[in-house]
C-alpha positions, 0 to 999 in steps of 0.5 A, a space after each residue: 963694256 965690262 964696267 958698265 956690267 959691273 955698275 947694271 949688275 951683271 956681275 955675275 955674267 962678267 965671273 960666268 965668262 972667266 969661269 968659262 975660261 977654265 971648263 976643260 981645267 978641272 982641278 981651277 972649276 974644283 977650287 972655283 966651286 970652293 970660292 963662295 955661292 955663286 961661284 960654286 953655282 956657275 961653275 958645277 955645270 961647266 965641272 959637270 958636262 962632261 965628266 966622263 972625258 976628265 983623266 982623274 983617276 977619281 970615279 967617285 963622281 959615279 956615285 953620285 949619279 947613282 943617287 938619280 936611280 930609282 929606288 928599287 935599283 938601289 936596294 939591290 946595289 946596296 944589298 950588294 954592298 955597292 952602295 950603303 945607305 950612310 948616302 944621303 938621298 938627295 944631291 945639291 945639284 942636278 948632276 945629269 942635267 949639266 951632260 953636253 959632251 958624251 964618249 960613251 967608250 969613255 963612259 962605259 970606262 969610269 963605270 967599269 973603274 968605279 967598280 974596279 974601285 970599289 972597295 967591296 970584296 963580293 964586287 966581282 959577283 956583281 958584273 952583270 950590276 955593270 950593264 944595269 948601271 950603263 943602261 940606267 944611267 942612260 936612261 936618268 940621261 933621257 928623262 932628265 932630257 939632257 942637252 948634248 951638243 957632242 956625242 962621240 962613238 968609238 969601236 975600238 975594242 971588243 971588251 966593251 961591244 955587249 955594253 955599248 951595243 945595249 946602250 946603242 939600242 937604248 939611244 935608236 929607241 930614245 932619237 930624242 936624247 940626241 935631238 941637239 947633237 952639233 956636233 957627231 964623233 966616229 971612231 971606228 977600227 972593229 970591222 967585224 961585228 956587223 951588228 954593231 956597224 948597223 946599229 951605228 948608222 941606225 944611230 947615226 940616221 936616227 939624227 941627220 942636224 949635226 953640224 960638224 961630222 969627225 970621222 977617224 981611223 982607215 975604216 972609210 969604205 963603211 963612212 963612204 956608204 953612210 956619207 952615200 946613203 939615201 937615208 942619210 940626209 943632212 945636207 941643211 945643217 952638215 957644213 963640216 967635215 973633219 977626217 983624221 988618219 983616214 985612207 982614201 984609197 979606192 973612194 968614189 966620188 963624194 963630190 955631192 956630199 963635199 958640196 954642201 960643205 963651208 969645209 973640209 979638214 984632212 
């Protein structure tokens, strides 16, 4: 089969399969883009499908996303010396369009760290720009009609609560952004923000086509109310629920949900 593909002109497909094997290995993927144009073209989408989860302590990719912001906002960022005019106006690829896996908490964290790493003494004066960049970059993702397959929502700290809420609000207003997700992951261990919980419910209920539902932490009363809610109806697509660190004490009967599943992992 491999030889027939080579002789039939399917070498790029074979190379892609090789490169895809390293899709969770950032350093190897980065090396692949340096081989030649073909390898670069095949590796770049894999490198950018989940950029916020790589632990590289290099946040320059946020600056690359910044290129996609509108000119008025870039002028404001330039005036505050957050970016400079020496940056090229165009990029080789439409990087936002490659996004497939998005952890909102990691997204906010990476934007935060990008600001911290700025070698500019005035950066501490532009804290309001963090929220603006959060929303602006999300709008770029929405406008590029990214094809997300996984969305992760974590409520684990009050530090980013306002920024997380703003992003969830934007998603709830643009439900096409999560229309194609197959995996929905919720990790909630902060129970004292009722508005945030309500917003999470709105986002989850706005999309009911996911196949896998990952549930983490001991806040099971929230998940239980969600799964049994009359507004939550994904029985046609949901086939797997995976529980992590969940306390099942005092749960009520979830038989109606569980009997629809192909797999249940505890």
